[in-house]
LUMZA-191737 format. One record per residue: x, y, z of N, C-alpha, C, O, CB in turn. Coordinates in steps of 0.001 Angstrom, whole numbers, padded with zeros to 6 digits, always signed. Each point is the difference from the previous one (the first is absolute). Glycine has a CB too. Layout:
BEGIN
XYZXYZXYZXYZXYZ/...
***
This chain:
BEGIN
-054083+043725+043521+000423-000195+001385-000457+001191+000836+000403+001134-000259+001597-002503-000484/-002833+001117+001733-000502+001073+000850+000768+000026+001299+000456-001035+000485-002723+000845-001515/+002411+001387+001598+000764+000166+001229-000833+000737+001027-000746+000925-000324+002892-000913-000969/-002007-000435+002528-000719+000654+001077+000746+001247+000441+001188+000158-000282-002131-002361+001021/+000235+003089-000042+000629+001211+000509+001098-000353+000981-000093-000985+000732-002037+002250-001050/+003180-000441+000324+001137-000163+000900+000777-001291-000251+000713-000473+000884-001964+001795+000797/+001119-001890-002867+000769-001188-000331+001461+000377-000199+000314+000945-000724-002339-002008-000338/+002907+000326+001702+001431+000236-000137+000552-000960-001042-000106-001217+000150+000289+002005+002255/+000402-000240-003456+000538-000816-001086+001458-000322+000284+000811+000904+000198-002413+000141-001846/+001938-002332+001669+001360-000422+000270+000597-000771-001160-000657-000204-001021+000103+000138+003426/+001789-000360-002253+000694-000725-001057-000747-001267-000403-000116-000291-001191+002270+001208+002039/-002658-001670+000116-000711-001244-000309-001259+000264-000823-000351-000788-000878+001242-000211+002993/-001570+002113-001826-001189+000353-000774+000368+000294-001450-000708-000395-000926-000369+001312+002999/+002185-000224-002254+000439+000360-001350+000419-001246-000776-000321-000135-001181+001067+002390+002017/-000035-003159-000179+000405-001241-000645-001218-000847-000351-000053-000606-001070+002225+000664+002325/-003142-000098-000358-001210-000781-000254-000778+000561-001184-000593-000752-000773+000482+000163+003202/+000116+001925-002568-000736+000639-001093+000544-000414-001365-000741+000004-000983+000256+001929+002490/+001768-002290-001581+000594-000406-001272-000560-001329-000483+000013-000279-001199+002059+001515+001813/-002563-002058+000306-000604-001301-000338+000919-000829-000892-000393-000439-001082-001879+001472+001277/+003495-001239+000273+000979-000753-000773-000195-001495+000201-000372-000428+001093+001992+002331-000903/-001376-002712-001229-000171-001449+000137+001093-000600+000893+001132+000483-000013-002206-000557-002268/+000757-000963+003051+000991-000635+000886+001266-000435-000736+001087+000028+000576-002971-000796+000843/+001756+000368-002682+001155-000482-000760+001042+001086-000212+001165-000301-000259-002655-001328-000870/+001083+002896+001237+000928+001113-000252+000728+000451+001260+000960+000767-000084-002438-000042-001772/+001035-001189+003021+000568+000483+001253+001411-000522+000224+000292-001168-000258-002586+001292+001194/+003162+000753-000455+001400-000336+000260+000309+000122+001497+000527-000932+000608+000103+001728-002927/-000960+000348+002901+000177+000270+001426+001446-000217+000464+000256-000729+000958-002637+000063-000613/+003304+001306-001035+001417-000093+000365+000536+001370+000388-000310+001008-000635+000602-002964-000915/+000504+001976+002585+000608+001254+000445+001146+000378-000936+000789-000856-000400-001427+000357+002799/+000727+001779-002745+001062+000499-000872+001067+000662+000868-000306+000938+000736-001322-000594-002668/+002868-000813+001860+001068+000612+000810+000211+001465-000381+000013+000342-001183+001095-002588+001394/-000945+003097+000778+000256+001416-000274+001334+000175-000733+000197+000983-000714-001530-000344+002762/+002232-001583-001869+001301+000071-000676-000197+000005-001514+000676+000736-000720+000428-001929+002656/-002043+000360-002416-000262-000056-001433-000528+001350-000493+000397+000480-001062-000875-002957+001231/-000410+003074+000601-000558+001286-000378+001080+001072-000025+000049+000819-000917-002248-001493+001897/+003066+000666+000032+001065+000994+000078+000981-000144-001156+000505+000997-000518-000749-000972+003000/+000515-001268-002888+000980-000247-001061-000543+000340-001387+000739+000482-000859+000244-002275+002278/-002271+001543-001635-000551+000140-001349-000841+001249-000209-000224+000401-001142+000243-002839+001031/-000492+003065+001190-000856+001154-000191+000549+001296+000554-000422+001085-000400-001427-002641+000454/+002804+001442+000881+000523+001202+000663+001399+000317-000514+000969-000685+000328-002344+000182+001724/+001463+001551-002863+001282+000333-000627+000857+000921+000858+001209+000092-000211-002304-000366-001989/+000490+000950+003157+000749+000956+000808+000030-000425+001463-000795-000833+000437+000161+002655-002029/+001555-001241+002331+000105-000291+001422-001278+000401+000729-000448-000702+000907+002934+001023-001031/-003076+000813-000273-001232+000469+000631-001139-000985-000220-000791-000251+000910+001543+002612-001231/-000841-002927-000897-001057-000971-000289+000213-001291+000773-000954-000586+000513+000679+001584-002784/+001514-001440+002357+000284-001230+000756-000335+000192+001476-000497-000917+000654+002317+000316-002289/-001548+001791+002152-000341+000308+001385-001512+000016+000180-000515-000456+001021+002632+001790-000779/-002823-000808-001234-001456+000043+000050-000576-001410+000030-000937-000275+000749+000955+002462-001978/+000537-003070+000423-000447-001397-000024+000180-000644+001369-000910-000650+000514+001502+000494-002951/+000584+000339+003020+000307-000633+001285-000841+000577+001138-000433-000736+000887+002754+000321-001703/-002551+001719+000792-000676+000645+001117-001519-000022-000096-000681-000047+001025+002658+001473-000821/-002523-001394-001426-001447+000138-000125-000735-001302-000248-001151-000138+000413+001576+002379-001259/+000204-003200+000184-000711-001245-000310+000141-000987+001151+001104-000300+000455-000710+000662-002916/-001525-000853+002913-000007-001015+001043-000058-001392-000625+000893-000820+000212-002021+002425+001372/+000071-001865-002357-000171-001306-000648-000458+000205-001444-000919+000774-000267+000351-001859+002491/+001215+000387-003139-000362+000029-001413-000342-001431-000403+000818-000906+000157+000690+002931-000648/-002729-002228-000032-000475-001355-000294-000450-000137-001450-000758+000821-000517+000060-001055+002902/+001187-000827-003028-000451-000344-001350-001283-000785+000180+000029-001193+000303+002346+001151-001298/-003503+000715+000807-001296-000631+000294-000443-000964-001090-000480-001094+000298-000139+003121+000984/+000776-001630-002547-000488-000855-001086+000780+000242-001278+000549+001080-000218-002817-001083+001249/+002305-001029-001877+000624+000082-001317-001055-000357-001036-000433-001150-000084+002737+000560+001012/-002713+001570-001710-001033-000224-001008+000669-000371-001326+000611+000844-000657-002184+000791+001817/+001450-002885-001536+000609-000525-001215-001087-000636-000859-001105-000256+000479+003315-000137+000712/-001898+000141-002451-000998-000673-000842-000534-001287+000630-001188-000304-000110+002322+001275-001879/-000251-001726+002650-000409-001279+000584-000835+000159+001259-000742-000911+000368+002788-000075-001315/-001935+002146+001621-000721+000174+001269-001265+000837-000115-000896-000108+000837+003067-000099+000285/-002250+001048-002164-001207+000830-000148-000649-000125-001376-001030+000624-000252+002022+000952+001886/-000410-002366-002518-000600-000216-001307+000020+001201-000917-000877+000151-000850-000523-001788+001937/+002406+002504-000921+000157+001180-000852+001348-000093-000708+001015-000289+000634-002471+001707+000909/+001471-001178-002837+001214-000159-000795+001070+001015+000379-000310+001104+000446-001084-001995-002298/+002651+000508+001671+001117+000914+000215+000027+001030-001127-000685-000145-001013+002007-001660+002214/-000510+002856-001000+000130+001035-001020+001475+000322-000187+000723+000192+000978-002999+000763-000404/+002723-000896-001818+001395+000360-000294+000056+000838-001268-000694-000281-000977+001522-001828+002095/+000012+003149-001090+000340+000738-001207+001458+000431+000117+000725-000520+000849-003132+001325-001172/+002847+000126-000505+001404+000396+000011+000394+000747+001269+001175+000014+000368-001273+000095-002838/-000857+000505+003135+000306+000821+001165-000225-000690+001338+000641+000358+000988-001230+001561-002372/-000300-002893+001438-000350-000581+001300-000385-001458-000118-000346-000485-001077-000405+002717+001831/+000816-002919+000369-000373-001399+000087-000827-000196+001271+000533-000014+001110+001555-000712-002387/-003391+000575+001093-000910-000194+001129-000372-001480+000073-001074-000414-000435+000164+002790+000221/+001828-003156+000774-000234-001427+000163-000717-000297+001308-000529-001093+000200+002559+000631-001567/-002039+001449+002252-000573-000176+001330-000335+001375+000576+000700+000979-000261+000617-003130+000623/-002372+002215+000407-000342+001199+000769+000106-000360+001471-000598-000975+000455-000950+001868-002282/+002314-000100+002570+000203-000271+001421-000967+000829+000837-000266+001162-000307+002690-001692-000122/-002940-000074+001478-000791+000714+001000+000813-000022+001286+000240-001065+000571-002490+000439-001657/+002668+001791+001539+000915+000111+001139-000624+000884+001078-000616+001023-000301+002615-001333-001226/-001834-000090+002771-000457+000832+001115+001209+000474+000793+000967-000741+000184-003167-000512-000060/+002135+002482+000339+001089+000593+000778-000559+000606+001274-000930+000806-000036+002244-000342-002063/-000745-000853+003205-000353+000620+001277+001164+000877+000411+001115-000482+000195-002604-001466+000497/+001224+003245-000560+001050+000944+000360-000012+000253+001499-001024-000132+000670+000867+001198-002935/+001322-000699+002764+000049+000446+001393-000705+001332+000070+000267+000894-000803+001910-002119+001266/-003071+001361+000488-000914+001134+000025+000722+001331+000022+000912+000236+000792-002538-001664+000374/+001175+002300-002081+000504+001364-000047-000840+000854+000954-000953-000494+000602+001751+000211-003018/-000451+001543+002551-000762+000881+000885-001258+000451-000722-000016+001036-000665+002125-000261+001836/-003176-001581-001026-001287+000306-000621-001066-000133+001074-000049-001033+000669+000817+000222-002966/-001624+001807+002494-001025-000085+001041-000889-001219-000174-000421-000306-001115+000461+002779+001291/-000328-003165+000906-000866-001162-000042-001379+000422-000486-000548+001004+000455+001842-002102+001418/-001855+000320-002805-001315+000333-000530+000046+000964-001169-001043+000395-000522+000155-000780+002770/+002102+000770-002669+000117+000945-001111-000516-000626-001286+000314-001153-000297+001661+002232+001406/-002761-000333-001874-000437-000465-001312+000410+001029-001052-000687+000204-001001-001267-001472+002026/+003089+001907-000769+000503+001014-000927+000252-000609-001366+000574-001086-000083+000459+002336+001989/-001446-000580-002996+000224-000528-001332+001445+000088-000455+000351-000552-001043-002658+001179+000532/+003147+000054+001268+001392+000151-000404+000866-001067+000660-000276-000451+001111-000075+002920-001415/+001390-002854-000399+000947-000982+000520+001343+000682+000194+000379+000871-000783-001593-002780-000365/+001930+001517+002187+001293+000607+000267+000978-000337-001117-000091-001078-000587-000338+000950+003059/+001368+001031-002780+000997-000278-001038+000768-001290+000267+000326-000737-000930-000120+003187+000555/+000088-002724+001670+000713-001227+000340-000793-001226-000360+000566-000986-000473+000560+002186+002295/-002438-001161-001606-000889-001110-000339+000049-000252-001498+000160-001139-000439-001660+001682+002393/+001362+000514-002734+000018-000133-001456+001363-000504-000492+000071-000803-000931-001771+002656+000761/+002779-001377+000801+001332-000413-000436+000234-001488+000269+000602-000694-000819+000236+003020+001255/-001310-002808+000704+000131-001432+000297-000745-000807-001061+000512-001008-000489-000315+001486+002976/-001394-000041-002841-000773-000703-001026+000750-000022-001333+000046-001025-000679-002174+001708+001833/+002704+000437-001513+000756+000069-001256+001188-000958+000014+000291-000643-001008-000991+003033+000742/+001384-002486+001401+001148-000899+000104-000421-001454-000145+000720-000794-000605+000417+002452+002080/-002287-002013-000932-000502-001368-000144-000280-000293-001464+000388-001053-000505-001385+001132+002816/+000331+000839-002998-000297-000212-001424+001276-000075-000836+000050-000741-000982-002225+001938+001291/+003195-000446+000066+001264-000047-000732+000743-001318+000225+000670-000502-000902-000529+002990+001089/-000260-003037+001006+000789-001175+000361-000557-001298-000571+000769-000904-000329-000127+002091+002391/-001942-001297-002186-000623-001249-000450-000084-000010-001524-000556+000928-000586-000774-001090+002735/+001869-000864-002801+000058-000026-001468-001298-000413-000674+000019-000447-001147+002358-000065+001385/-003491+000649+000442-001312-000287-000559-000921+001196+000284+000188+000703+000993+000144-003225-000678/-001313+002751-001171-000981+001029+000339-000655-000387+001322-000423-001143+000174+000005+001697-002632/+000335+000385+003379-000400-000320+001367-001181+000833+000463-000023+001220-000161+002366-001851+000639/-003322-000049+000101-001075+000680+000715+000430+000020+001459+000072-001043+000650-001916+000305-002308/+002129+001925+002164+000528+000142+001354-001074+000519+000947-000636+001022-000257+002922-000603-000681/-002473-001139+002034-000891+000432+001074+000891+000342+001182+000698-000868+000523-002660-000585-001331/+001944+002703+001231+000932+000451+001031-000746+000594+001186-000985+000722-000154+002710-000288-001607/-001225-000762+002950-000618+000449+001246+001025+000739+000833+001057-000540+000328-002669-001389-000368/+001293+003174+000381+000881+000846+000801-000797+000516+001189-000578+001085-000056+001962-000417-001980/-001414-001449+003114-000822+000366+001148-001456+000022-000419-000495-000997-000525+002375+002344+001523/-002596-000225-000782-001410+000091-000384-000207+000235-001489-001133-000062-000479+000677+000929+002736/+001531-000599-003001-000131+000250-001433+000143-001294-000784+000889-000810+000263+000011+003126+000053/-001792-002495-001286+000037-001152-000891-000028+000536-001424-000769+000910-000309-000402-002436+002005/+002006+000967-002563+000068+000504-001371+000196-001151-000968+000438-001087+000377+000503+003265+000439/-001274-001916-002076+000149-000982-001062+000686+000693-001175-000277+001164-000286-001795-002466+001040/+002969+000584-001433+000733+000648-001090+000329-000972-001124+000064-001215+000191+000889+002809+001462/-000747-001017-002827+000430-000732-001191+001034+000846-000734+000057+001219+000162-002307-002405-000361/+003064+000516-000610+000972+000707-000846+000443-000966-001099+000542-001066+000291+000256+002552+001650/-001024-001121-003177+000456-000845-001108+001534-000041-000026+000664+000932+000457-002756-000365-001791/+002636-001647+000800+001445-000136-000134+000352-000384-001436-000840-000505-000744+001034-000162+003175/+001046+000912-002801+000516-000394-001317+001471-000356+000144+000612+000250+001038-002280+001247-002238/+002229-002080+000153+001419-000320+000024+000817+001289-000063-000368+000938-000709-000078-003170-000399/+001553+002278+001847+000898+001152-000058+000671+000036-001366+000336-001046-000554+000056+000952+003058/-000198+001276-003044+000555+000130-001347+001441-000487-000084+000410-000558-001018-001925+002487+000649/+002276-001722+001425+001421-000373-000039+000296-001323+000681+001146-000450+000010-000618+002847-000048/-001552-003027+000607+000215-001266+000704-001261-000836-000134-000972+000202+000727+002594+000867+000914/-001597-002019-002585-001180-000806-000298-000400-000926+001140-001080-000589-000029+001721+000705-002346/+000224-000249+003381-000308-000864+001134-000642+000775+001153-000365-000593+001015+002271-000874-001685/-002045+002777+000522-000514+000821+001093-001267+000735-000430-000111+000458-001137+002446-000188+002035/-003284-000167+000023-001237+000713-000288+000003+001372+000676+000632+000195+001038-001850-002391-001251/+000506+003133-000391-000143+001347+000552-001481+000370-000041-000777-000625-000723+003130+001301-000032/-002740+000323+001518-001383+000449-000017-000324+000641-001343+000814+000732-000562-000755-000385+003053/-001241-000626-002993-000445+000521-001289-001225+000875+000248-001130-000489-000025+002033-001548-001235/-000682+003331+001500-001094+000891+000320-000057+000279+001493+000900-000380+000749-002155-000484-002718/+000209+001519+002387-000103+000457+001378-000514-001088+000938-000689-000933-000412+000299+003224-000453/+000744-002143+002125-000553-000834+001058-001424+000485+000280-000213+001178+000286+002528-001611+000732/-003276-000470-001102-001398+000341+000286-000320-000565+001376-000139-001212+000162-000528+001208-002643/+000550+000881+003471-000158-000409+001389-001116+000810+000650-000100+001211-000200+002541-001848+000329/-003274-000040+000648-001115+000688+000646-000238-000563+001389+000136-001205+000212-001173+001651-002446/+000680+000417+003191-000340-000465+001342-001391-000630+000017-000870+000364-000792+002331+001428+001781/-001656-002735-000081-001310-000607+000195-000575+000568+001285+000538-000259+001076+000123-001877-002309/-001728+002896+001149-000559+000675+001165-000870-000938+000812-000607-000926-000538+000674+003079-000700/-000124-001906+002534-000964-000681+000838-001383+000596-000268-000131+001148-000425+001898-001628+002197/-002775-000318-001516-001364+000466-000207-000417+000907+001142+000185-000335+001170-000736-001755-002438/-000013+003241+000924-000442+000954+000996-001508-000097+000201-000756-000023-000972+002660+001537+000364/-002340-001572+001851-001424-000074+000300-000733+001259-000465-001195-000033-000297+001717-001435+002259/+000215+002572-002017-000623+001275-000355-000314+000120-001487-000754+000889-000397+001963+000125+002297/-000650-001883-002720-000174+000121-001447-000284-001371-000599+000920-000781-000241+000617+002784+000184/-002813-002293-000183-000385-001303-000545+000549-000197-001408+000331-001123-000382-002402+001176+001781/+002171+001033-002180+000504-000119-001366+001438-000479-000027+000419-000675-000941-001968+002482+000247/+002318-001455+001739+001388-000450+000083+000062-001522+000107+000829-000646-000640-000182+002819+001737/-001537-002733-000280-000050-001454+000134-000422-000673-001290+000518-001061-000347-001042+001342+002747/-000419+000332-003118-000447-000559-001270+001125+000014-001030+000188-000960-000747-002521+001721+001251/+003076+000345-000531+001110+000107-000951+001077-001032+000304+000524-000643-000910-000999+003087+000636/+000805-002604+001557+001020-000968+000391-000455-001418-000307+000785-000810-000493-000001+002366+002288/-002042-001861-001508-000517-001327-000305+000059-000305-001486+000357-001109-000398-001837+001283+002376/+001129+000813-002802+000037-000189-001452+001432-000193-000486+000255-000806-000895-002331+002198+000665/+003010-000650+000823+001410-000132-000381+000526-001385+000351+000652-000641-000824-000327+003105+001164/-000600-002932+000872+000478-001314+000414-000584-001095-000890+000691-000961-000339-000465+001793+002698/-001486-000691-002735-000614-000980-000888+000670+000013-001375+000196-001046-000618-002369+001307+001854/+002519+000937-001703+000622+000145-001319+001410-000574-000042+000509-000315-001075-001883+002349+000718/+002018-002174+001537+001363-000532+000047+000070-001501-000259+001069-000510-000333-000524+002312+001931/-001640-002513-001457+000014-001456-000124+000629-000439-001322-000235+000599-001049-001816-000717+002485/+002846-000929-001359+000698-000510-001180-000971-000276-001138+000313+000271-001159+001432-001265+002641/-002915+000460-001165-000976-000348-001039-000506+001225-000757-000552-000137-001092-000118-001825+002467/+000848+003144-000819-000476+001218-000649+001051+000683-000859-000261+001058-000574-001278-000783+002463/+002737-000872-001984+001066+000590-000807-000008-000584-001411-000465-001122-000202+001842+001478+002278/-000865+000395-003053+000107-000530-001369+000832-001285-000015+000919-000155+000804-001119+002495-001735/-000114-003239+000039+000674-001305-000016+000643-000311-001358+000293-001159-000293-001929+000371+002009/+001853+001809-002537+000645-000229-001299+001399-000576+000199+000380-000979-000643-001708+002870-000372/+002086-001270+001910+001326-000476+000381+000370+000667+001322-000750+000835+000507+001448-001193-002946/+000447-000003+002993+000366+000493+001325+000248+001508+000025-000209+000638+001031+001192-002868-000568/-000545+002802-001573+000195+001445-000006-001345+000720+000060-000137+001002+000702+002267-001289-002013/-003124-000218+000579-001318+000633+000037-000635-000183+001378-000702+000889+000482+000418-001291-002959/+000527-000748+003115-000502-000225+001358+000597+001021+000962-000704+000602+000811+000433-003057-001302/+001581+002633+000381+000691+000948+000884-000458+001428-000272-000170+000789+000929+002152-002324-000836/-002181+001869-001374-000499+001332-000351-001389+000216+000588-000356+001118+000372+001712-001149-002494/-002135-001037+002204-001321+000101+000607+000081+000430+001450-000797+000824+000449-000011-002573-002004/+001763+001199+002294+000185+000419+001386+000471+001451+000078-000458+000759+000854+000990-003129-000230/+000378+002750-001511+000479+001386-000008-001164+000968-000260-000111+001037+000654+002383-001820-001467/-003136+000435-000147-001133+000859-000321-001000+000065+001154-000618+001039+000232+000924-001601-002649/-000464-000549+003139-000909-000031+001143+000512+000911+001106-000783+000698+000645+000104-003048-001226/+001995+002348+000805+000589+000878+001016-000157+001462-000412-000270+000856+000842+001923-002658-000212/-001486+002093-001922-000194+001369-000487-001439+000458+000240-000243+001151+000363+002028-001513-002104/-002729-000550+001532-001399+000329+000246-000233+000286+001481-000805+000863+000350+000126-002291-002304/+001377+000712+002815-000114+000253+001439+000615+001349+000362-000526+000704+000862+000592-003178-000422/+001035+002840-001083+000610+001306+000260-000979+001130-000310+000014+001040+000660+002247-002002-001182/-003101+000755-000475-000944+001045-000408-001107+000211+001027-000659+001040-000011+001153-001599-002361/-000709-000414+003262-001078+000100+000984+000190+001218+000901-000972+000628+000420+000713-003122-000474/+001513+002821+000346+000288+001157+000850-000583+001279-000592-000356+000922+000735+002451-002046+000052/-002193+001179-002110-000486+001202-000668-001466-000097-000407-000690+001016-000091+002994-000640-000716/-002785-001606+000561-001363-000160-000501-000981-000474+001069-001199+000261-000099+002175-000757-002117/-000468-000204+003246-000860-000519+001049-000626-001341-000303-000687-000559+000855+000252+002866-000275/+000650-002845-001774-000548-001313-000331+001007-000788-000838+000873+000578-000647-003224+000351+000727/+002216-002254-000056+000911-000869-000740-000666-000472-001279-001112-000527+000019+002211-000206+002119/-000396+000930-003259-000518-000420-001292+001131-000601-000824+000895+000727-000430-002682+001060+000508/+001766-003105-000307+001063-000635-000794+000044+000569-001416-001022+000425-000539+000772-002519+001902/+001421+002099-001950+000136+000469-001377-000660-000988-000950+000076-001211+000206+002071+002395+000373/-002788-000675-001607-000693-000850-000961+000895-000437-001148-000344-000925-000735-001753+002080+001337/+003245-000499-000765+000924-000348-001085+001402+000456+000364+000189+000782+000932-002038-000600-002639/+002834-000679+000960+001382+000404+000230+000177+001492-000268+000760+000677+000693+000014-002986-001309/-001480+002816-000395+000099+001425-000344-000557+000861+001132+000582+001028+000346-000780-001591-002797/-000929+000142+003026-000584+000757+001106+000907-000032+001222+000122+000997+000712-002409-001518-001577/+002924-000621+001110+000910-000117+001135+001196+000929-000164+000428+000642+000959-001151-003017-000635/+001263+002448-001539+001133+000887-000276-000417+001461+000156+000760+000818+000519+000210-002530-002095/-002175+002031+001125-000525+001366+000130-000161+000371+001472+000276+001132+000398-001468-001367-002607/+000743-000728+003011-000176+000250+001434+001345+000249+000680+000120+000902+000829-002184-002338-000842/+003071+000642-000333+001323+000186+000617+000559+001381-000342+000600+000659+000849-000176-003147-000976/-000623+002921-001112+000461+001333-000396-000764+001072+000765+000588+000990+000436+000009-001856-002722/-001907+000675+002451-000811+000964+000735+000435+000081+001456+000007+001082+000588-001921-001534-002131/+002275-000685+002128+000482-000009+001381+001295+000795+000129+000180+000752+000958-001261-002988-000603/+001984+002067-001325+001260+000752+000023-000266+001497-000126+000602+000804+000712+000599-002771-001722/-002104+002338+000105-000318+001414-000208-000632+000592+001258+000356+001104+000412-000670-001523-002878/-000625-000311+003077-000668+000504+001211+001002+000180+001135-000063+000984+000738-002065-002123-001435/+003035+000206+000835+001016+000098+001046+000882+001237-000212+000298+000727+000947-000314-003240-000707/+000423+002740-001476+000828+001166-000311-000778+001297+000246+000535+000955+000563+000732-002313-002272/-002524+001382+001285-000815+001205+000190-000276+000257+001477-000032+001154+000428-001014-001537-002666/+000847-000670+003020-000220+000177+001437+001203+000683+000649-000151+000875+000853-001323-002917-000825/+002669+001627-000448+001213+000608+000551+000105+001469-000412+000384+000850+000803+000761-003092-000858/-001488+002531-001192+000073+001381-000488-001063+000876+000666+000252+001169+000292+000642-002009-002485/-002080+000276+002431-001062+000752+000663+000384+000320+001436-000221+001114+000475-001480-002216-001945/+002280+000116+002167+000421+000219+001383+001074+001082+000078-000025+000851+000889-000529-003241-000352/+001494+002347-001476+001070+000998-000020-000556+001393-000308+000414+000991+000601+001214-002769-001329/-002567+001837-000215-000593+001293-000375-000815+000587+001154+000038+001208+000232-000118-001955-002635/-000644-000088+003116-000783+000479+001144+000902+000501+001122-000296+000998+000657-001518-002610-001256/+002916+000903+000805+000945+000423+001026+000605+001361-000347+000124+000875+000858+000380-003283-000340/-000129+002571-001794+000576+001268-000444-001029+001127+000080+000341+001122+000375+001220-002377-001890/-002819+000965+001166-001050+001020+000026-000278+000474+001424-000281+001176+000229-000726-002194-002284/+001089+000084+003013-000278+000372+001390+001063+000937+000575-000241+000701+000983-000920-002889-000697/+002340+002190-000913+001093+000855+000486+000101+001310-000778+000748+000902+000378+000477-002958+000313/-001986+002151-001782+000079+001183-000855-000784+001161+000629-001139-000179+000432+001381-001300-002480/+000363+002647+002095-000616+001167+000614-000558+000995-001020-000896+000783+000316+002455-001087+001582/-001032+000269-003108-000475+000939-001014-001280-000531-000646-000063-001155-000421+002434+001930-000008/-003392+000087+000357-001303-000403-000509+000071-000536-001427-000625-001013-000314-000401+002715+001798/+001779-001032-002341+000084-000420-001400+000584-001403-000123-000472-000816-000791+000736+003209+000111/+000757-002656+001467+000619-001326-000041-000914-001056+000613+000007-001150-000440+002253+002223+000559/-003048-000701+000890-000958-000925+000574-001042-000413-001034-000374-001169-000100+000740+002206+002351/-000827-000046-003018-000977-000278-001054+000603-000937-001043-000644-000958-000428-000432+003208+000806/+002314-001969-000784+000672-000844-000994+000176-001422+000517-000189-000968-000737+001378+002985-000155/-000825-002134+002166+000200-001327+000593-001311-000771+000060-000035-001201-000265+001949+002094+001613/-002992-000196-000998-001304-000657+000075-000490-000441-001375-000643-001042-000132+000112+002416+002145/+000837-000580-003032-000358-000390-001363+000781-001238-000431-000532-000886-000669+000011+003283+000123/+001793-002442+000944+000824-001173-000307-000574-001244+000683-000090-001067-000606+002132+002542+000370/-002424-001323+001490-000572-001121+000752-001299-000474-000672-000232-001201-000140+001261+002087+002293/-001855+000058-002557-001254-000343-000663+000264-000785-001279-000686-000981-000290-000386+003031+001258/+002068-001612-001727+000351-000701-001246+000501-001413+000291-000362-000941-000706+000933+003144-000365/+000257-002359+002101+000517-001323+000362-001126-000920+000465-000001-001191-000313+002195+002235+000949/-003147-000498+000106-001142-000795+000463-000852-000472-001181-000522-001114+000006+000511+002406+002158/-000120-000433-003171-000745-000385-001204+000709-001143-000724-000637-000951-000452-000239+003304+000229/+002206-002246+000118+000781-001059-000641-000131-001320+000760-000105-001070-000599+001713+002800-000255/-001598-001632+002186-000106-001209+000816-001366-000653-000175-000103-001224-000079+001714+002203+001734/-002659-000159-001714-001340-000513-000190-000107-000736-001326-000631-001054-000084-000281+002921+001475/+001521-001317-002413-000014-000633-001327+000757-001326+000024-000450-000989-000579+000310+003257-000502/+001308-002283+001763+000788-001227+000081-000734-001079+000778+000067-001179-000349+002018+002538+000216/-002794-000953+001199-000709-000959+000839-001136-000707-000735-000450-001065+000424+001042+002469+001527/-001054-000812-003049-001073-000640-000773+000449-001315-000624-000834-000828-000367-000107+003083-000101/+002254-002453+000345+000535-001233-000583+000330-001068+001039+000596-001028-000323+000309+002410-001512/-001296-001133+003084+000251-000972+001056-001134-001026+000118+000060-000892+000846+001265+002636+000365/
***
C-alpha cells in the first residue's frame, strides 16, 4: 500500500486496511455503562470512561464461521472470537497536526479499560482528536473467577503517524504497516495465532520510531526478541536522559567525566539492544 505525501490517516483508513470480510461486520454501538461496569474498578476510571469516551463501536466479530479460522481453547484462555472495536474519544489538549510518537497516559488508560471490559481478545482502534492509535492485549481466565477475564501480559499500543511530506521513508513505512495489518496476512492456525499476528505487527510498527523502516517479524521468536529489545531501549532512553540531565548540572570536573563515561556506556548498551529491532 503506497501513500502520497501529506496523506492524513483516519479511522476509516485503518479499518479499511484490515480488509475484513463483510460477514464479520457487526457495527453496533457499545454502551459506556457496560464499559464502566466491567472494565472500570475505581471511581477515577469510571469518571475517565464517562468524560473521555465519545463513541465506542463493535466493528467486527471474527469467528470461525465468519473468517474461516479455528477457535482456540486451553486451560487458561478461550479464544472463540476476536473483536475489532473502534473508540472515538473526546478530544484531549493535543496540538492539531501533532505526530508525536507518545500517547497521553489518559489515552492509554482508556484503551486498557476497553481491553479489560470486553471478554474477547480485542483489536482496538482509538481516535483522540488528531491522535490515532491501535492496541492489543491478550486475555485469560481469572484465577479466582472462571467467569471473568483479565489481561494476560502487557498492553501493546502504538500511535499511527500522519505521513510527512518531508520524509518519504515515513510514508513507505506507514504504507507497509497498513498492508501488513490486513486479515489475510495474519497467521490462520487458530484465532489466538491470528491475534498474536496483529500484536507482532504492532510491535514491528513500534520499532519504526527507532529504525526508520518497517519490517514484519519472520517468526514468533524474532517477534518476542523485538518486544524485549523495545522494552530495553525504552528503559535505556530514560536512563540516558536522566544521566545527561544530571551531567549538565554537575560542576566538578571529575564527576562530569564519570557521568559522561556512564552515558557512553548506556549508549553502547542501547546500540546493542537496537540491533534486535
